C-alpha positions, 0 to 999 in steps of 0.5 A: 758823667755817667752815674754810678750804680747804687751800692745797695742794688744787688743786695735788694735784688738778692733780698727780693729773690730770697723772700720770693723763694721762701714765701713760695716754699712756705705756701706750697707746703699746705698744697702738698697731698697729705699722707693717707691717715686712718679714718678719724674717730667720732671725737675728731669728727665732732671737732673738725668744723671748728678746726677747718674754720681756724685753718681758713682764718690762718690761710686768709691771714697768710694771704694778707701777709704775703701781699704786704711783703710783696708790696714792700719788696716792690717798693724797695726795688723801685727805690733801688732801680729808680724805675719799675720793679721787676715782677715778683711771682704771685703766690696763691694760697691753696683753697681749703679742702672741702669738709668730709661727708661725715661732718656735713651735719650740724655738730653738737654744742661744744663743751665750754672749758669753764664746765671743768672749772666751776666758780668757787667763792667764799664770803665771811661776815664779821658782826659786832653788836652792843646795846646802849641801854643794858647788858645783853647776851648778843653784845660782842663780836663774832664771825656770824657766818661763812659761806662757800659757793660752787657754781657751774654749768653742767652742760648746755642744758643745766646749771648747778648752784651750791651754797654751804653755810658755816654759822657761828657755833652751829652745825654747817649745812647746805643753805642752798643747793639746786639745779636750774634748766637752761634750754627749755622751750617757751621761756620755761625754767625749772629749778629743783633742790633746796632754795630760798622761796621767791616770796617778795624781795628780801627773803630771796637774799643771802645775809651778806647781800642785805641792805642792813645788818639785820633782817626786817622784823616782819620777815623774822616774825613770820618766816624765822631767822633763816628766811623762807626756804624749801626743798622742792621744785620751782617753775619760772615762766615769762607770761605773754601778754598783749601789753608787751610787759615783763610779767614773771610767774614763779610757782613752787611746791615743796617741803618748807624748812623749819620756820615760824609760818610753816614748821609742821613736823609732818613734812606737809607740802607748802605751795607758793605763787609769786607774780611780778612785773617790771616797768621802765620809767624812762632812762633812769627810773625803774619800778617793780611790783610783786605779789606773793602768796604761800600756804602750808601747815604749821604746828602748835605755838610755843605758848600752847606747848608750855600750857600743856606741859604745866603740871596742873594740866590734865594728862592726855592733851595732844596738840595738833601738828597740822594747822593751816597757815598762809602768808601773803605779801606785796612788794614795791621797788623803785630805783633811780640811777642816771646813766651818765653817773650811775656809779656815783648817784642812785636812789632806792625805795623798797617796801614790803607788806605781809599778812599772816593768817594761821589757825592756832589751838588755845587751852581754855580755862576748862583745860580743853583745846579750842581752835582759833584763827589769828591774822597779823600784819607787818612790813618794812620800808627802806630808802637808800641814797648814794652821792659818791661812788663808795658811800651809801646811806639808808633808813628803814622802818619796821612795824609788825604784829606777832604771828601768834596773837593780834594784840602784840606789836613792835616798832623799830627804826634804823639808820645805816651807812654802807661803805663799799670800797670794791665789789669784793668788800663792804662795811656796814654801820647801823643804829637801831631803835626798837620798841615793844608793847607789853604783850610783845615784850612778854611773848618775846622776852625783850625789853620794852625799848632798846637802842643798839649799835651794829657793825658788819664787815663782809669780805668776798674772795673768788668769783661770787655770782651776781645777785638779782637786780 
């Protein structure tokens, strides 16, 4: 008995013929001669290479799609006929047109879309503090500071970073605002504007990036509560060396903002040199060692100004506002972070030692101004460990001589717990115990000893740039 034909055979043949016709018509469209168009403008010429490359990719994808559809149609026809399928016409995609002579030269770097959309972020710092031993004016809760940041590339050759600070009960100001080059030869980089000077490790951090709620005492005594900040120029270079080590040199010149070490009203220039080297001690350990040296001028001490203002002092005494001042520093940072569990376990040890030497004027019992020099030492050491993903525990010790006298000294010890639920939020708890000797207590107006509790809550919104490693 003769087998009857399959009922879907005519339909499959119709589908195969229709697909072949449609694909031939679709692929024939790019091969048509394009109508004459006016010469492209310069802006179009610059974009032509990228557009041609995109068209080439689309044509390659269409070729693959056509071959896949042809194979599927052949398979359907084979199943319907029980034999070899009828041949389908091969469809060849047209070759891409050659580039016009005007675009043969290398096109300039394309502007990124992000250049028109700078990264904007805001950081808020809510701080609470109280003394366990006495009533203080600093006790209570307040919004310590709000910071708004704008960061963007200007073009392929420069980037701008702008940080606006809104301190509590103070006038808003530009905390940092500088432009950085991105395409200088020989690993050179120039930064100009207002920036935190590259002295050591902690001085370069914004307050919300601290490991503890407060700043180390040595930095506050020698540079002030707002860190060592300058308006000027900075040159950064990677130093070539025969040992194949990472050695970075930063040279700065500018006018230091008001502070303890460099507070001359004559707006004298301040110089800084910082050199650091980075060592990899295996897969989990890194060691960074840095040396810093700064030199400038400072003005009269507060003690001298009070003595001159005394009614018993003779009239006509005028303090020198250009007294040489210099601060040197050594910083060492060791970090341990195993690659297998770097989100959950880590260890940090960071230490800085500072030496301050400045000339001062002293009012003698005969009411004459005499020049003298004061050398002071100070520093801190901080260790931090992490056992879980969101909790970190740290200890910090501080010791320092006051910058204006070698006799006055202070000590402090702090314990801190940091809770970091995400990269956009952090909560810190700190207990601080401090002691002042008699001279330091008299000069600073502090009690001989004190214990304080500090709390800080830092939420961040927006695309805030990462800080240095």
